[in-house]
N, C-alpha and C positions, 0 to 999 in steps of 0.2 A: 274029672277033667284031665285031658292029656298034657303031659308035660315034655312031650318029645321036641328038643328044640336042641340045635347045635351050640353047645356053651364054649366050644374051642376059640370060636372068633366073634367078638363083637365090640361096637364102638358105643360110648356114651359120651354126649357133650352137655354140660349143664348150661341152662339158658342165663344170659345176663338181663333177666326180666324181673322186675319186683311185682308181684301180683298181691293184691289183697282182695279178700272176699268177705261178703257177709251184707245183710240187710242194713241199709242206712249208711254205709260207707262211702256212697258218692259225696257225703258232705266233707270228706276229707280231700277233695280234689285240690282245693286252694292249697291247703298244707303240701300236698304232693309237689305242685308246682314250686312252691317256694323252695322245698327241700331240693329240687333240681336247679335252683337259680333261675327260674324263669319269673320275669316281671311284666312281659307284655305277652299275653298268650292268645292266638287266634282259635277261634272255636269252629271246628267242621262239622256241619249237619247237613241233613237233606234239607229242601225247602220247607218242611213242616216243623222241622227241630226247633226254630228259634221259639216258637210258641209252646211246644211239647215240652221242652227243657228250660223254660224261661226261668223257673226258680233256681235250678243248678246253675244257670249262666249269671244270672244277676247276683246270686251269692258269691261270685268272684269278685264283685266290685272292680277295684282299677286293675286287677290282675287280667281281666277281658279287655283285650285291646280292640276287638271286633270280631265279626262273625262272617264266615263263608258258608252260605246256605245253598251251594249248588251240587251237591254230592248226587251222582247217578250210577246205576248199576253198571258193572264191569270196568267203571273208571274211564270214560272216553278221553282221547288224548287232549281235547279243547278243554275239558273241565280240568283235568290235572294241570295244564298250563296256566288257566285262570286262576286256580286256587294258589300257586305258587307265586304268581304275580301279585296277587291279593295279600299275601304273607309279606311279601317284600315290602309293599307299600305301606303297609301298617307298621313297618319297622318292628316285627314281632320277633320274640327271641324263643319261641316255644309254641307248640300246637296242641290242641285237644279235639280229639275226635269222638263225637258222642252219637252213637248209632250202630248200624250194622257193618257188614263186611264193605260195602261201597264207601261208606265214610270213613272207616278205619283205613281203607285205601289210600285216601288223600293225606291222612296223616304220615302214612309211611311215605309217600312220594315227597311230602314236604320235608321229612327228616333225612331222606336219602339225598335229596338235592341240595339242601341247605346246611346240613350238619347240626340242625337245631333239634333238640328232644322234643318227643311228643307223648303224651299220655291218652291211652285208649279208656273209653267209658262204655264197654259194650252194652247194647241194649236188645240184642238177638243173641242166637246160640251159634253163629256161624264159626267163630275159633279164629279167625283171621287175625285177631288182635295178638295172638301169640305166636305169629310165624313172621319170617324175614321174606316172604314171598310177595312180590309187587306184581300186580296185574295191570294192564292197561289195554283198552281196545283202539286199535289204529284200524282206521276203515272197517271192514268185516272181519278182521283178526284180532282174537284174544292173545296178547303176549305177555308171557310171564318171565321173571327172574329172580334170583335170591340176590339179597344185600344185606349184609349184617347191620348196615346203617339204618336199615327201614325198620329194625325192631323197636318196638314201644319201650320207653324207660320204665313206665310204670302201667300195669292193667288195673283198673277198679272194677270189680265185679261186685254190683248191687243187685241182688234179685229182685228188690222193691221196683226197680226201672223196668223190669220185664213184665210186671203185671199188666200194663196196658198194651203189651204186644198181642196184636189178634192172632186168632187160632190159626189162621192160614200161614203166617210169618212164623209162629212158633212151630209149627209141624214142619214147615221146608228147611228153615235154618237149622233146626234140629236134626234132621236127615242129613244135612250136609255135615254136622259134627259125627253124627253116627258113621257116615262114611270115612271120615278121618280115622276113627278107631278101628274100623273093620279093615281098613287098606294097611294098617299099622300091624296087623297080625301076619303079613306076608311081604316084609319089605325085602330089598335087593340083598341086604346083608342080616343074618338073624340077630335080633335084638330082645333079650329076655326082659329087660326093664320095661322096653316099649310094650311088650305083650302083656305085662301085668298091668299097666296103665290102660291100655286098651280094652282088656276084659272089664276093668272096673268102670271105664266109661260107656261100654255098651250097656252094662247092667243099670248104671244111673240114667241113661237116656230112654231105655225100653220101660223104666219105672216112671220117670219124671216127665217124658214128653204127653204120653195119653193122659195123664193125671193134670197137666196143665191146660192141655186143651179142653178137658171135660169141666174143669173147676179153675177157671182163669184167675181168681182171687186167692188161690191157694199158695200160700208163700213157701210153704214146705217143698211143695211139687215143683214150683218154678226155681227154687234153689238147688234141688236134685237136677233138673234139667240143665241149669245154668252151670253146675259143677261137671256135668258131662260134656257141655260145650267147651269148658276150659281144658278139660283134658284132651278133647279131639284136637284143639288148637295147638297144645303142648306136643301132641304125636307128629304132627307135620313138621315141627322143627327136629325132632329126634330123628324122625325116618323118612320124611318127604312124602310124595305122593304116586300114585300108581296109574294103572290103565283107566279105573273108573273116573278120577278127577281129570285125567287128561282129556277123556271123553267129554266130560261136562264143561271144560274150558273151550274145546273146539266147537262143541254145540252153542255154546253162549257168544263165541266170536262169529261163526257162521250165521246163525239164525236169530240172534238177540235173545236166546232163551234165558230166562232168570236162572241163577246159579242154584238157589235152594230147590226150585222146582225140578231142575234137571237131576240134580242128586236124588230127589225123592223117586224119580223115574227109573234112574240107572242103577241104584245100588243093588236092588234084589237080583236085576238081570246079570249084573257082573259077577256077583256071587255065585249065582247058578252057572254061568259061563266057566268059572274057575273051579267049580266043587271037584270035579273029578281029578284034579290034579293038586289038591291040598288037603288030604283026609284029615291031617293033625289039626288044622285050622278049622275045619268044618266040626270037629269034635269039640274044640273050645267054643265056637260059636253055639252049638247046640246047648252047651251048659249056659252060656251067657244069656241067650235069648229065651232060653225055655221052650224052644220049637224042635221038633224033630227034623224038620227041615228048614234050616236057618234062612234060605233064600225066600222061601214061602212065608216065614215069620216076618222078614223084613218087609216084603210086600204088603202083608196083611196090617203090619203097623201103619204103613204110609196111609193105606186105603182107610183103615178105621179113623184116622186123624183128618180125612178130607183133603188130604195131599195128591197131586196128580201121580198117576201112576202109568201113563203113557205119553210118549212124544207127540202124539196125535193131538193130544188135548193141549198141548203147548204150542200147537200151529206150526209144526215143523214140517216142511215138505219132503216127502219120503224120497223124492228124487235127488235130493241132496245128501243123502245118507251115504251113498257109496264113497263120494269124495271125502265125507268127515272120516270114514273107516280109515282111509288112507292117511289122513292127517294124524289121526290118533295113534296109529301104529307106528308113524314115523316118530312121534314125539315120545313114546313110551321106553322108559330104560328097561325095565324089568317086570315080568308077569309070571305067576306060576304056570299059566298054559302058554306054550309057544303060540305066538301071533302072527296072523296074516290078514291082509285086507278083507279076504273073502269072510273069514270066522268073524272078524268085527263088524262087517256089514251084515251078517246073519243076526248077531246079536242086537244089532241096532233095530233091526225089523221087528225082531220080538219086543223090543222096548217100544217101538213105534205104536205097535198093536196093544201094548200093555197087557200081554198075558201073564197071568200067574205061574210063577216058576214051579215046576215040578220034576 
């Protein structure tokens, strides 16, 4: 494995987030709320959440002040406003987000706007729960920003809660976290700590994801995948995001494409696009993925799990890709390969066709 990295300059910031991991630890939710001084918590879920997590919610007893069950993908602005209004109407003093990235996003907005703490209980592999990045969809535009007040005070990782996660969501949210790990290998500023975490996360996801899809009840596989999701989210806080995730945000805003599915399509294509400009990273990826061609290995992983591998499959209009390319270039701070709209447009066309990188 290559160790070529500039150790002369790097930064490391420790996260002010308490993360607890292990099967059965969701039972500690009430104790975590009490530790934070929360007496009236609002639970955030998707519309199916109250039934799906009924035992967990009812176990909170009087700590549960009420439920907001309106989380939607990309956190549309009206949904965010409704959640905050509901929080205030309940006179809540804390929030709990149970679910995937969309639900966690509501917890972040509540915490950022009210100053009250929130606890995240992720049931997917998106990794959003470990980051201070807030996203909101305003019209056809997905807007993101960083706010330290949006960080969860506690994250409870309970692999048992992921056992019911369908194969499609397991694969696509896992590909999102894999993208977090891969992008952390070429941040704007070299970071040897992030590199070590990223390589461990890639190995964990390449092992845990296909096993979780093939054997949904395999708790060991689910634990391995969830651990990779945790590391992926941690890396976003350490080094941020790059071209890949900017493209996914743009496609989500312009076309309403689900974030996990877009990650499943784009990751292999972006790795292939950047490959000639990051030989050391490609060496690391060969070791972590076990593939002679890491871009092809990532593509094959997504396809083997049944995740989408083309933008066409997501219903994206190819006529809009040129404008999407311009937006992605305008929003990307750094990338191993110099960027221009024509090059990214060509990349998006490859992704639309879903061609296996070679």
